[in-house]
PDB file of N, CA, C, O and CB in Angstrom:
ATOM      1  N   MET A   1      40.226 -61.293  42.040  1.00  0.00           N
ATOM      2  CA  MET A   1      41.440 -60.695  41.544  1.00  0.00           C
ATOM      3  C   MET A   1      41.607 -59.316  42.177  1.00  0.00           C
ATOM      4  O   MET A   1      40.687 -58.500  42.135  1.00  0.00           O
ATOM      5  CB  MET A   1      41.419 -60.604  40.003  1.00  0.00           C
ATOM      6  N   THR A   2      42.774 -59.051  42.761  1.00  0.00           N
ATOM      7  CA  THR A   2      43.067 -57.763  43.358  1.00  0.00           C
ATOM      8  C   THR A   2      43.919 -56.961  42.384  1.00  0.00           C
ATOM      9  O   THR A   2      44.940 -57.448  41.900  1.00  0.00           O
ATOM     10  CB  THR A   2      43.783 -57.928  44.727  1.00  0.00           C
ATOM     11  N   THR A   3      43.502 -55.738  42.098  1.00  0.00           N
ATOM     12  CA  THR A   3      44.275 -54.901  41.194  1.00  0.00           C
ATOM     13  C   THR A   3      44.512 -53.540  41.820  1.00  0.00           C
ATOM     14  O   THR A   3      43.815 -53.152  42.758  1.00  0.00           O
ATOM     15  CB  THR A   3      43.563 -54.754  39.844  1.00  0.00           C
ATOM     16  N   ILE A   4      45.490 -52.820  41.307  1.00  0.00           N
ATOM     17  CA  ILE A   4      45.711 -51.443  41.706  1.00  0.00           C
ATOM     18  C   ILE A   4      45.581 -50.584  40.460  1.00  0.00           C
ATOM     19  O   ILE A   4      45.586 -51.090  39.338  1.00  0.00           O
ATOM     20  CB  ILE A   4      47.106 -51.255  42.393  1.00  0.00           C
ATOM     21  N   ASP A   5      45.468 -49.298  40.668  1.00  0.00           N
ATOM     22  CA  ASP A   5      45.267 -48.380  39.565  1.00  0.00           C
ATOM     23  C   ASP A   5      46.608 -47.960  38.973  1.00  0.00           C
ATOM     24  O   ASP A   5      47.193 -46.963  39.398  1.00  0.00           O
ATOM     25  CB  ASP A   5      44.474 -47.155  40.025  1.00  0.00           C
ATOM     26  N   LEU A   6      47.095 -48.722  37.988  1.00  0.00           N
ATOM     27  CA  LEU A   6      48.315 -48.361  37.278  1.00  0.00           C
ATOM     28  C   LEU A   6      47.939 -47.539  36.055  1.00  0.00           C
ATOM     29  O   LEU A   6      46.889 -47.754  35.449  1.00  0.00           O
ATOM     30  CB  LEU A   6      49.129 -49.625  36.872  1.00  0.00           C
ATOM     31  N   LYS A   7      48.810 -46.593  35.695  1.00  0.00           N
ATOM     32  CA  LYS A   7      48.601 -45.779  34.496  1.00  0.00           C
ATOM     33  C   LYS A   7      49.928 -45.637  33.771  1.00  0.00           C
ATOM     34  O   LYS A   7      50.993 -45.681  34.386  1.00  0.00           O
ATOM     35  CB  LYS A   7      48.010 -44.378  34.855  1.00  0.00           C
ATOM     36  N   VAL A   8      49.854 -45.464  32.452  1.00  0.00           N
ATOM     37  CA  VAL A   8      51.042 -45.191  31.664  1.00  0.00           C
ATOM     38  C   VAL A   8      51.705 -43.937  32.232  1.00  0.00           C
ATOM     39  O   VAL A   8      51.037 -42.934  32.483  1.00  0.00           O
ATOM     40  CB  VAL A   8      50.693 -45.016  30.148  1.00  0.00           C
ATOM     41  N   GLY A   9      53.006 -44.001  32.430  1.00  0.00           N
ATOM     42  CA  GLY A   9      53.760 -42.886  32.989  1.00  0.00           C
ATOM     43  C   GLY A   9      54.054 -43.018  34.468  1.00  0.00           C
ATOM     44  O   GLY A   9      54.899 -42.288  34.988  1.00  0.00           O
ATOM     45  N   ASP A  10      53.380 -43.932  35.171  1.00  0.00           N
ATOM     46  CA  ASP A  10      53.641 -44.138  36.595  1.00  0.00           C
ATOM     47  C   ASP A  10      55.035 -44.723  36.798  1.00  0.00           C
ATOM     48  O   ASP A  10      55.493 -45.542  36.001  1.00  0.00           O
ATOM     49  CB  ASP A  10      52.574 -45.064  37.216  1.00  0.00           C
ATOM     50  N   LEU A  11      55.698 -44.307  37.854  1.00  0.00           N
ATOM     51  CA  LEU A  11      56.956 -44.897  38.278  1.00  0.00           C
ATOM     52  C   LEU A  11      56.610 -45.863  39.402  1.00  0.00           C
ATOM     53  O   LEU A  11      56.048 -45.459  40.420  1.00  0.00           O
ATOM     54  CB  LEU A  11      58.005 -43.801  38.739  1.00  0.00           C
ATOM     55  N   ILE A  12      56.946 -47.140  39.219  1.00  0.00           N
ATOM     56  CA  ILE A  12      56.545 -48.174  40.172  1.00  0.00           C
ATOM     57  C   ILE A  12      57.721 -49.073  40.525  1.00  0.00           C
ATOM     58  O   ILE A  12      58.781 -49.027  39.900  1.00  0.00           O
ATOM     59  CB  ILE A  12      55.395 -49.010  39.603  1.00  0.00           C
ATOM     60  N   SER A  13      57.500 -49.884  41.537  1.00  0.00           N
ATOM     61  CA  SER A  13      58.351 -51.008  41.879  1.00  0.00           C
ATOM     62  C   SER A  13      57.407 -52.183  42.086  1.00  0.00           C
ATOM     63  O   SER A  13      56.256 -51.991  42.478  1.00  0.00           O
ATOM     64  CB  SER A  13      59.247 -50.721  43.163  1.00  0.00           C
ATOM     65  N   PHE A  14      57.882 -53.397  41.827  1.00  0.00           N
ATOM     66  CA  PHE A  14      57.021 -54.572  41.948  1.00  0.00           C
ATOM     67  C   PHE A  14      57.810 -55.776  42.429  1.00  0.00           C
ATOM     68  O   PHE A  14      59.035 -55.824  42.318  1.00  0.00           O
ATOM     69  CB  PHE A  14      56.349 -54.885  40.613  1.00  0.00           C
ATOM     70  N   LYS A  15      57.088 -56.742  42.961  1.00  0.00           N
ATOM     71  CA  LYS A  15      57.697 -58.008  43.388  1.00  0.00           C
ATOM     72  C   LYS A  15      56.615 -59.068  43.435  1.00  0.00           C
ATOM     73  O   LYS A  15      55.439 -58.740  43.593  1.00  0.00           O
ATOM     74  CB  LYS A  15      58.400 -57.868  44.779  1.00  0.00           C
ATOM     75  N   PRO A  16      56.983 -60.322  43.303  1.00  0.00           N
ATOM     76  CA  PRO A  16      55.998 -61.389  43.451  1.00  0.00           C
ATOM     77  C   PRO A  16      55.463 -61.437  44.880  1.00  0.00           C
ATOM     78  O   PRO A  16      56.201 -61.178  45.830  1.00  0.00           O
ATOM     79  CB  PRO A  16      56.612 -62.743  43.069  1.00  0.00           C
ATOM     80  N   VAL A  17      54.205 -61.761  45.031  1.00  0.00           N
ATOM     81  CA  VAL A  17      53.583 -61.893  46.348  1.00  0.00           C
ATOM     82  C   VAL A  17      54.348 -62.939  47.159  1.00  0.00           C
ATOM     83  O   VAL A  17      54.686 -64.009  46.654  1.00  0.00           O
ATOM     84  CB  VAL A  17      52.076 -62.282  46.220  1.00  0.00           C
ATOM     85  N   GLY A  18      54.607 -62.615  48.401  1.00  0.00           N
ATOM     86  CA  GLY A  18      55.281 -63.556  49.293  1.00  0.00           C
ATOM     87  C   GLY A  18      56.791 -63.394  49.334  1.00  0.00           C
ATOM     88  O   GLY A  18      57.439 -63.976  50.204  1.00  0.00           O
ATOM     89  N   PHE A  19      57.370 -62.625  48.426  1.00  0.00           N
ATOM     90  CA  PHE A  19      58.800 -62.386  48.450  1.00  0.00           C
ATOM     91  C   PHE A  19      59.109 -61.349  49.524  1.00  0.00           C
ATOM     92  O   PHE A  19      58.207 -60.639  49.968  1.00  0.00           O
ATOM     93  CB  PHE A  19      59.310 -61.921  47.061  1.00  0.00           C
ATOM     94  N   GLY A  20      60.355 -61.248  49.946  1.00  0.00           N
ATOM     95  CA  GLY A  20      60.747 -60.345  51.015  1.00  0.00           C
ATOM     96  C   GLY A  20      60.895 -58.902  50.566  1.00  0.00           C
ATOM     97  O   GLY A  20      60.868 -58.603  49.373  1.00  0.00           O
ATOM     98  N   ASN A  21      61.051 -58.009  51.541  1.00  0.00           N
ATOM     99  CA  ASN A  21      61.201 -56.586  51.257  1.00  0.00           C
ATOM    100  C   ASN A  21      62.435 -56.280  50.412  1.00  0.00           C
ATOM    101  O   ASN A  21      62.468 -55.255  49.731  1.00  0.00           O
ATOM    102  CB  ASN A  21      61.269 -55.812  52.547  1.00  0.00           C
ATOM    103  N   GLU A  22      63.436 -57.134  50.440  1.00  0.00           N
ATOM    104  CA  GLU A  22      64.644 -56.915  49.646  1.00  0.00           C
ATOM    105  C   GLU A  22      64.450 -57.309  48.180  1.00  0.00           C
ATOM    106  O   GLU A  22      65.349 -57.112  47.362  1.00  0.00           O
ATOM    107  CB  GLU A  22      65.804 -57.699  50.240  1.00  0.00           C
ATOM    108  N   ASP A  23      63.297 -57.856  47.850  1.00  0.00           N
ATOM    109  CA  ASP A  23      63.046 -58.357  46.500  1.00  0.00           C
ATOM    110  C   ASP A  23      62.273 -57.402  45.600  1.00  0.00           C
ATOM    111  O   ASP A  23      61.905 -57.787  44.490  1.00  0.00           O
ATOM    112  CB  ASP A  23      62.308 -59.635  46.585  1.00  0.00           C
ATOM    113  N   TRP A  24      62.010 -56.155  46.041  1.00  0.00           N
ATOM    114  CA  TRP A  24      61.341 -55.182  45.189  1.00  0.00           C
ATOM    115  C   TRP A  24      62.227 -54.889  43.989  1.00  0.00           C
ATOM    116  O   TRP A  24      63.450 -54.835  44.111  1.00  0.00           O
ATOM    117  CB  TRP A  24      61.016 -53.881  45.970  1.00  0.00           C
ATOM    118  N   SER A  25      61.614 -54.701  42.838  1.00  0.00           N
ATOM    119  CA  SER A  25      62.370 -54.342  41.638  1.00  0.00           C
ATOM    120  C   SER A  25      62.936 -52.939  41.788  1.00  0.00           C
ATOM    121  O   SER A  25      62.504 -52.166  42.643  1.00  0.00           O
ATOM    122  CB  SER A  25      61.482 -54.435  40.377  1.00  0.00           C
ATOM    123  N   ASN A  26      63.907 -52.625  40.943  1.00  0.00           N
ATOM    124  CA  ASN A  26      64.344 -51.243  40.827  1.00  0.00           C
ATOM    125  C   ASN A  26      63.185 -50.437  40.254  1.00  0.00           C
ATOM    126  O   ASN A  26      62.267 -51.015  39.673  1.00  0.00           O
ATOM    127  CB  ASN A  26      65.626 -51.117  39.932  1.00  0.00           C
ATOM    128  N   PRO A  27      63.207 -49.116  40.405  1.00  0.00           N
ATOM    129  CA  PRO A  27      62.118 -48.313  39.847  1.00  0.00           C
ATOM    130  C   PRO A  27      61.978 -48.539  38.339  1.00  0.00           C
ATOM    131  O   PRO A  27      62.967 -48.653  37.615  1.00  0.00           O
ATOM    132  CB  PRO A  27      62.354 -46.822  40.138  1.00  0.00           C
ATOM    133  N   GLY A  28      60.740 -48.599  37.894  1.00  0.00           N
ATOM    134  CA  GLY A  28      60.438 -48.781  36.476  1.00  0.00           C
ATOM    135  C   GLY A  28      59.269 -47.907  36.075  1.00  0.00           C
ATOM    136  O   GLY A  28      58.396 -47.605  36.889  1.00  0.00           O
ATOM    137  N   ILE A  29      59.260 -47.505  34.814  1.00  0.00           N
ATOM    138  CA  ILE A  29      58.177 -46.659  34.321  1.00  0.00           C
ATOM    139  C   ILE A  29      57.213 -47.497  33.486  1.00  0.00           C
ATOM    140  O   ILE A  29      57.627 -48.295  32.645  1.00  0.00           O
ATOM    141  CB  ILE A  29      58.735 -45.475  33.489  1.00  0.00           C
ATOM    142  N   VAL A  30      55.914 -47.299  33.737  1.00  0.00           N
ATOM    143  CA  VAL A  30      54.877 -48.025  33.008  1.00  0.00           C
ATOM    144  C   VAL A  30      54.788 -47.421  31.606  1.00  0.00           C
ATOM    145  O   VAL A  30      54.510 -46.233  31.445  1.00  0.00           O
ATOM    146  CB  VAL A  30      53.487 -47.954  33.755  1.00  0.00           C
ATOM    147  N   LEU A  31      55.033 -48.271  30.582  1.00  0.00           N
ATOM    148  CA  LEU A  31      55.026 -47.808  29.198  1.00  0.00           C
ATOM    149  C   LEU A  31      53.686 -47.987  28.507  1.00  0.00           C
ATOM    150  O   LEU A  31      53.235 -47.105  27.776  1.00  0.00           O
ATOM    151  CB  LEU A  31      56.077 -48.525  28.423  1.00  0.00           C
ATOM    152  N   GLU A  32      53.049 -49.127  28.737  1.00  0.00           N
ATOM    153  CA  GLU A  32      51.779 -49.393  28.069  1.00  0.00           C
ATOM    154  C   GLU A  32      51.020 -50.501  28.773  1.00  0.00           C
ATOM    155  O   GLU A  32      51.562 -51.214  29.618  1.00  0.00           O
ATOM    156  CB  GLU A  32      52.008 -49.762  26.605  1.00  0.00           C
ATOM    157  N   GLN A  33      49.759 -50.628  28.407  1.00  0.00           N
ATOM    158  CA  GLN A  33      48.877 -51.636  28.986  1.00  0.00           C
ATOM    159  C   GLN A  33      48.298 -52.498  27.876  1.00  0.00           C
ATOM    160  O   GLN A  33      47.951 -52.000  26.805  1.00  0.00           O
ATOM    161  CB  GLN A  33      47.746 -50.976  29.811  1.00  0.00           C
ATOM    162  N   TYR A  34      48.198 -53.787  28.138  1.00  0.00           N
ATOM    163  CA  TYR A  34      47.496 -54.714  27.272  1.00  0.00           C
ATOM    164  C   TYR A  34      46.326 -55.278  28.051  1.00  0.00           C
ATOM    165  O   TYR A  34      46.482 -55.646  29.216  1.00  0.00           O
ATOM    166  CB  TYR A  34      48.435 -55.846  26.760  1.00  0.00           C
ATOM    167  N   LEU A  35      45.180 -55.352  27.445  1.00  0.00           N
ATOM    168  CA  LEU A  35      44.036 -55.999  28.076  1.00  0.00           C
ATOM    169  C   LEU A  35      43.898 -57.391  27.506  1.00  0.00           C
ATOM    170  O   LEU A  35      43.831 -57.577  26.291  1.00  0.00           O
ATOM    171  CB  LEU A  35      42.735 -55.182  27.867  1.00  0.00           C
ATOM    172  N   ALA A  36      43.857 -58.353  28.383  1.00  0.00           N
ATOM    173  CA  ALA A  36      43.694 -59.749  27.999  1.00  0.00           C
ATOM    174  C   ALA A  36      42.496 -60.291  28.770  1.00  0.00           C
ATOM    175  O   ALA A  36      42.132 -59.742  29.810  1.00  0.00           O
ATOM    176  CB  ALA A  36      44.998 -60.589  28.287  1.00  0.00           C
ATOM    177  N   PRO A  37      41.887 -61.348  28.278  1.00  0.00           N
ATOM    178  CA  PRO A  37      40.760 -61.922  29.021  1.00  0.00           C
ATOM    179  C   PRO A  37      41.167 -62.255  30.466  1.00  0.00           C
ATOM    180  O   PRO A  37      42.125 -62.990  30.703  1.00  0.00           O
ATOM    181  CB  PRO A  37      40.238 -63.194  28.307  1.00  0.00           C
ATOM    182  N   ASP A  38      40.425 -61.704  31.406  1.00  0.00           N
ATOM    183  CA  ASP A  38      40.631 -61.969  32.833  1.00  0.00           C
ATOM    184  C   ASP A  38      41.999 -61.537  33.355  1.00  0.00           C
ATOM    185  O   ASP A  38      42.456 -62.069  34.367  1.00  0.00           O
ATOM    186  CB  ASP A  38      40.448 -63.430  33.099  1.00  0.00           C
ATOM    187  N   ASP A  39      42.657 -60.604  32.707  1.00  0.00           N
ATOM    188  CA  ASP A  39      43.983 -60.200  33.155  1.00  0.00           C
ATOM    189  C   ASP A  39      44.312 -58.797  32.654  1.00  0.00           C
ATOM    190  O   ASP A  39      43.795 -58.363  31.625  1.00  0.00           O
ATOM    191  CB  ASP A  39      45.043 -61.202  32.674  1.00  0.00           C
ATOM    192  N   GLU A  40      45.161 -58.101  33.374  1.00  0.00           N
ATOM    193  CA  GLU A  40      45.738 -56.836  32.929  1.00  0.00           C
ATOM    194  C   GLU A  40      47.236 -57.054  32.830  1.00  0.00           C
ATOM    195  O   GLU A  40      47.872 -57.462  33.802  1.00  0.00           O
ATOM    196  CB  GLU A  40      45.386 -55.645  33.908  1.00  0.00           C
ATOM    197  N   LEU A  41      47.799 -56.788  31.670  1.00  0.00           N
ATOM    198  CA  LEU A  41      49.233 -56.917  31.456  1.00  0.00           C
ATOM    199  C   LEU A  41      49.815 -55.528  31.247  1.00  0.00           C
ATOM    200  O   LEU A  41      49.271 -54.730  30.484  1.00  0.00           O
ATOM    201  CB  LEU A  41      49.542 -57.842  30.242  1.00  0.00           C
ATOM    202  N   TRP A  42      50.914 -55.240  31.919  1.00  0.00           N
ATOM    203  CA  TRP A  42      51.557 -53.937  31.829  1.00  0.00           C
ATOM    204  C   TRP A  42      52.993 -54.116  31.370  1.00  0.00           C
ATOM    205  O   TRP A  42      53.687 -55.022  31.832  1.00  0.00           O
ATOM    206  CB  TRP A  42      51.504 -53.197  33.184  1.00  0.00           C
ATOM    207  N   VAL A  43      53.443 -53.255  30.461  1.00  0.00           N
ATOM    208  CA  VAL A  43      54.838 -53.233  30.030  1.00  0.00           C
ATOM    209  C   VAL A  43      55.535 -52.162  30.858  1.00  0.00           C
ATOM    210  O   VAL A  43      55.140 -50.996  30.854  1.00  0.00           O
ATOM    211  CB  VAL A  43      54.973 -52.950  28.477  1.00  0.00           C
ATOM    212  N   VAL A  44      56.576 -52.580  31.566  1.00  0.00           N
ATOM    213  CA  VAL A  44      57.321 -51.685  32.452  1.00  0.00           C
ATOM    214  C   VAL A  44      58.783 -51.682  32.004  1.00  0.00           C
ATOM    215  O   VAL A  44      59.383 -52.740  31.816  1.00  0.00           O
ATOM    216  CB  VAL A  44      57.188 -52.128  33.960  1.00  0.00           C
ATOM    217  N   TYR A  45      59.349 -50.489  31.834  1.00  0.00           N
ATOM    218  CA  TYR A  45      60.759 -50.350  31.479  1.00  0.00           C
ATOM    219  C   TYR A  45      61.559 -50.248  32.769  1.00  0.00           C
ATOM    220  O   TYR A  45      61.429 -49.278  33.516  1.00  0.00           O
ATOM    221  CB  TYR A  45      61.001 -49.103  30.562  1.00  0.00           C
ATOM    222  N   VAL A  46      62.390 -51.259  33.025  1.00  0.00           N
ATOM    223  CA  VAL A  46      63.168 -51.308  34.262  1.00  0.00           C
ATOM    224  C   VAL A  46      64.524 -51.945  33.959  1.00  0.00           C
ATOM    225  O   VAL A  46      64.602 -52.938  33.236  1.00  0.00           O
ATOM    226  CB  VAL A  46      62.408 -52.105  35.378  1.00  0.00           C
ATOM    227  N   ASP A  47      65.566 -51.381  34.503  1.00  0.00           N
ATOM    228  CA  ASP A  47      66.930 -51.903  34.340  1.00  0.00           C
ATOM    229  C   ASP A  47      67.331 -52.065  32.873  1.00  0.00           C
ATOM    230  O   ASP A  47      68.026 -53.018  32.519  1.00  0.00           O
ATOM    231  CB  ASP A  47      67.056 -53.241  35.047  1.00  0.00           C
ATOM    232  N   GLY A  48      66.895 -51.137  32.021  1.00  0.00           N
ATOM    233  CA  GLY A  48      67.288 -51.158  30.615  1.00  0.00           C
ATOM    234  C   GLY A  48      66.556 -52.147  29.744  1.00  0.00           C
ATOM    235  O   GLY A  48      66.955 -52.375  28.602  1.00  0.00           O
ATOM    236  N   MET A  49      65.484 -52.745  30.257  1.00  0.00           N
ATOM    237  CA  MET A  49      64.714 -53.689  29.449  1.00  0.00           C
ATOM    238  C   MET A  49      63.226 -53.548  29.719  1.00  0.00           C
ATOM    239  O   MET A  49      62.814 -52.991  30.737  1.00  0.00           O
ATOM    240  CB  MET A  49      65.163 -55.123  29.725  1.00  0.00           C
ATOM    241  N   LYS A  50      62.431 -54.060  28.794  1.00  0.00           N
ATOM    242  CA  LYS A  50      60.983 -54.051  28.962  1.00  0.00           C
ATOM    243  C   LYS A  50      60.559 -55.359  29.625  1.00  0.00           C
ATOM    244  O   LYS A  50      60.953 -56.443  29.195  1.00  0.00           O
ATOM    245  CB  LYS A  50      60.257 -53.857  27.593  1.00  0.00           C
ATOM    246  N   CYS A  51      59.753 -55.240  30.677  1.00  0.00           N
ATOM    247  CA  CYS A  51      59.219 -56.395  31.401  1.00  0.00           C
ATOM    248  C   CYS A  51      57.700 -56.348  31.314  1.00  0.00           C
ATOM    249  O   CYS A  51      57.107 -55.270  31.282  1.00  0.00           O
ATOM    250  CB  CYS A  51      59.698 -56.407  32.896  1.00  0.00           C
ATOM    251  N   VAL A  52      57.081 -57.502  31.277  1.00  0.00           N
ATOM    252  CA  VAL A  52      55.623 -57.581  31.319  1.00  0.00           C
ATOM    253  C   VAL A  52      55.241 -58.107  32.688  1.00  0.00           C
ATOM    254  O   VAL A  52      55.713 -59.162  33.114  1.00  0.00           O
ATOM    255  CB  VAL A  52      55.051 -58.495  30.174  1.00  0.00           C
ATOM    256  N   VAL A  53      54.381 -57.365  33.377  1.00  0.00           N
ATOM    257  CA  VAL A  53      53.899 -57.793  34.689  1.00  0.00           C
ATOM    258  C   VAL A  53      52.382 -57.876  34.647  1.00  0.00           C
ATOM    259  O   VAL A  53      51.728 -57.175  33.875  1.00  0.00           O
ATOM    260  CB  VAL A  53      54.373 -56.820  35.812  1.00  0.00           C
ATOM    261  N   HIS A  54      51.842 -58.729  35.477  1.00  0.00           N
ATOM    262  CA  HIS A  54      50.397 -58.953  35.562  1.00  0.00           C
ATOM    263  C   HIS A  54      49.857 -58.221  36.776  1.00  0.00           C
ATOM    264  O   HIS A  54      50.375 -58.384  37.881  1.00  0.00           O
ATOM    265  CB  HIS A  54      50.062 -60.472  35.641  1.00  0.00           C
ATOM    266  N   ASN A  55      48.826 -57.419  36.584  1.00  0.00           N
ATOM    267  CA  ASN A  55      48.200 -56.726  37.709  1.00  0.00           C
ATOM    268  C   ASN A  55      47.142 -57.654  38.298  1.00  0.00           C
ATOM    269  O   ASN A  55      45.943 -57.464  38.094  1.00  0.00           O
ATOM    270  CB  ASN A  55      47.570 -55.351  37.263  1.00  0.00           C
ATOM    271  N   ASN A  56      47.610 -58.660  39.032  1.00  0.00           N
ATOM    272  CA  ASN A  56      46.693 -59.612  39.659  1.00  0.00           C
ATOM    273  C   ASN A  56      47.260 -60.064  40.997  1.00  0.00           C
ATOM    274  O   ASN A  56      48.160 -59.423  41.541  1.00  0.00           O
ATOM    275  CB  ASN A  56      46.444 -60.832  38.735  1.00  0.00           C
ATOM    276  N   GLU A  57      46.751 -61.134  41.516  1.00  0.00           N
ATOM    277  CA  GLU A  57      47.143 -61.565  42.856  1.00  0.00           C
ATOM    278  C   GLU A  57      48.562 -62.136  42.937  1.00  0.00           C
ATOM    279  O   GLU A  57      48.982 -62.545  44.019  1.00  0.00           O
ATOM    280  CB  GLU A  57      46.173 -62.591  43.347  1.00  0.00           C
ATOM    281  N   HIS A  58      49.319 -62.177  41.827  1.00  0.00           N
ATOM    282  CA  HIS A  58      50.664 -62.745  41.846  1.00  0.00           C
ATOM    283  C   HIS A  58      51.764 -61.715  42.092  1.00  0.00           C
ATOM    284  O   HIS A  58      52.904 -62.089  42.366  1.00  0.00           O
ATOM    285  CB  HIS A  58      50.927 -63.445  40.552  1.00  0.00           C
ATOM    286  N   TYR A  59      51.441 -60.425  41.999  1.00  0.00           N
ATOM    287  CA  TYR A  59      52.433 -59.365  42.183  1.00  0.00           C
ATOM    288  C   TYR A  59      51.940 -58.314  43.160  1.00  0.00           C
ATOM    289  O   TYR A  59      50.742 -58.053  43.267  1.00  0.00           O
ATOM    290  CB  TYR A  59      52.772 -58.713  40.849  1.00  0.00           C
ATOM    291  N   GLU A  60      52.886 -57.718  43.871  1.00  0.00           N
ATOM    292  CA  GLU A  60      52.613 -56.541  44.687  1.00  0.00           C
ATOM    293  C   GLU A  60      53.237 -55.353  43.967  1.00  0.00           C
ATOM    294  O   GLU A  60      54.308 -55.474  43.372  1.00  0.00           O
ATOM    295  CB  GLU A  60      53.179 -56.696  46.158  1.00  0.00           C
ATOM    296  N   PHE A  61      52.565 -54.203  44.022  1.00  0.00           N
ATOM    297  CA  PHE A  61      53.039 -52.987  43.369  1.00  0.00           C
ATOM    298  C   PHE A  61      53.157 -51.873  44.383  1.00  0.00           C
ATOM    299  O   PHE A  61      52.387 -51.798  45.340  1.00  0.00           O
ATOM    300  CB  PHE A  61      52.102 -52.574  42.225  1.00  0.00           C
ATOM    301  N   MET A  62      54.141 -50.998  44.160  1.00  0.00           N
ATOM    302  CA  MET A  62      54.299 -49.806  44.985  1.00  0.00           C
ATOM    303  C   MET A  62      54.425 -48.620  44.028  1.00  0.00           C
ATOM    304  O   MET A  62      55.317 -48.590  43.181  1.00  0.00           O
ATOM    305  CB  MET A  62      55.555 -49.919  45.948  1.00  0.00           C
ATOM    306  N   HIS A  63      53.530 -47.651  44.169  1.00  0.00           N
ATOM    307  CA  HIS A  63      53.646 -46.423  43.374  1.00  0.00           C
ATOM    308  C   HIS A  63      54.759 -45.568  43.963  1.00  0.00           C
ATOM    309  O   HIS A  63      54.751 -45.270  45.158  1.00  0.00           O
ATOM    310  CB  HIS A  63      52.292 -45.633  43.342  1.00  0.00           C
ATOM    311  N   LEU A  64      55.709 -45.174  43.134  1.00  0.00           N
ATOM    312  CA  LEU A  64      56.756 -44.258  43.566  1.00  0.00           C
ATOM    313  C   LEU A  64      56.380 -42.832  43.187  1.00  0.00           C
ATOM    314  O   LEU A  64      56.601 -41.898  43.958  1.00  0.00           O
ATOM    315  CB  LEU A  64      58.115 -44.645  42.946  1.00  0.00           C
ATOM    316  N   THR A  65      55.814 -42.669  41.999  1.00  0.00           N
ATOM    317  CA  THR A  65      55.183 -41.416  41.568  1.00  0.00           C
ATOM    318  C   THR A  65      54.029 -41.792  40.654  1.00  0.00           C
ATOM    319  O   THR A  65      54.022 -42.877  40.072  1.00  0.00           O
ATOM    320  CB  THR A  65      56.210 -40.454  40.835  1.00  0.00           C
ATOM    321  N   SER A  66      53.081 -40.927  40.530  1.00  0.00           N
ATOM    322  CA  SER A  66      51.921 -41.193  39.686  1.00  0.00           C
ATOM    323  C   SER A  66      51.863 -40.154  38.574  1.00  0.00           C
ATOM    324  O   SER A  66      52.183 -38.983  38.776  1.00  0.00           O
ATOM    325  CB  SER A  66      50.611 -41.181  40.520  1.00  0.00           C
ATOM    326  N   SER A  67      51.447 -40.609  37.395  1.00  0.00           N
ATOM    327  CA  SER A  67      51.353 -39.687  36.263  1.00  0.00           C
ATOM    328  C   SER A  67      50.120 -38.809  36.369  1.00  0.00           C
ATOM    329  O   SER A  67      49.881 -37.972  35.499  1.00  0.00           O
ATOM    330  CB  SER A  67      51.330 -40.457  34.948  1.00  0.00           C
TER     331      SER A  67
END
């Protein structure tokens, strides 16, 4: 499992692995983290809604700013 160092307060963009450069999400702020067996789940506020993303091999992340 490949992970990056996300923290609450980080401004990020994300996309599923294998998608094109035009598929990055709009900027979103990391609100909280959930720890689950064999997984890291992050709640990100983006486009006026809360999204849950997995910090694993299914998503790519780009730090825009770090907390």
